[in-house]
C-alpha positions, 0 to 999 in steps of 0.5 A: 505123654511127654516121654512117649512123644520123646520116644516117637521123636527119637524113633522118627529121627533114627528112621530118617538116619537109616533111610539116608544111610541106605540111599548112598551119597549122591543119590539125591537130586542136585539142589534138593538134599532131601529128595532121594533119586531112585536107583534106575532113574537119572535126573534131568537137570535141564528140566529143574525149575525153582521159582520164588514168589512173594509167599513161598517157592515152587520147585520142580525136578524131573528124572526118568529111567527104565523102571516100572511106575509101580516100582517108583511109587513103592520107592517113594512111599518107602523113602519119603516118610522117614524124611518127614513127608506124610502121604496125603494121597498115594495111588492106588488109594486116589487119582494121581498125582501122589501127594505128600505133605511136610510142614508147610510144603506139599510134594506131588509126584506124577509118573508117565511112561515114555518110550519104555521109560518112566518119567517122574515129575516132582512138584514141591510148593512151599 
C-alpha cells in the first residue's frame, strides 16, 4: 500500500509539472499562481477581489474573451485536476457553477455569455 501511494503521489506531481509547463509563464491570473488563464481569455484585474475574514479568505477573479463556454469548461476540467483541484460538480453533470475542491479550498467557475464573449468568474473560498 505504501509503495502504491508513493507511485500515485509521484504520478500526480509529474502531471502537475506537465500542466504547468504546457501553460506558459504568465498564463496564470495575477496574484493567483495556481489558477491558469485560458488562452483566448483576458484577465479583468479591476474585477478581482480578495477578502480576508476571521475563518479564511474569499477570492474572486474574472476573465473574458471570444471563446465558447464549452471550451472554457473543457480547458479547466483538463488543467485544474493536475494542480490538485478535484471536480466536485462539473456541468453537464450538474447545474452550474462548476465546482472543484482542493484541501480546504472550494473553487466555483461560473460562465456567462456577453455580447459574443464568454465571461468566466472564479470564486475561491478557503
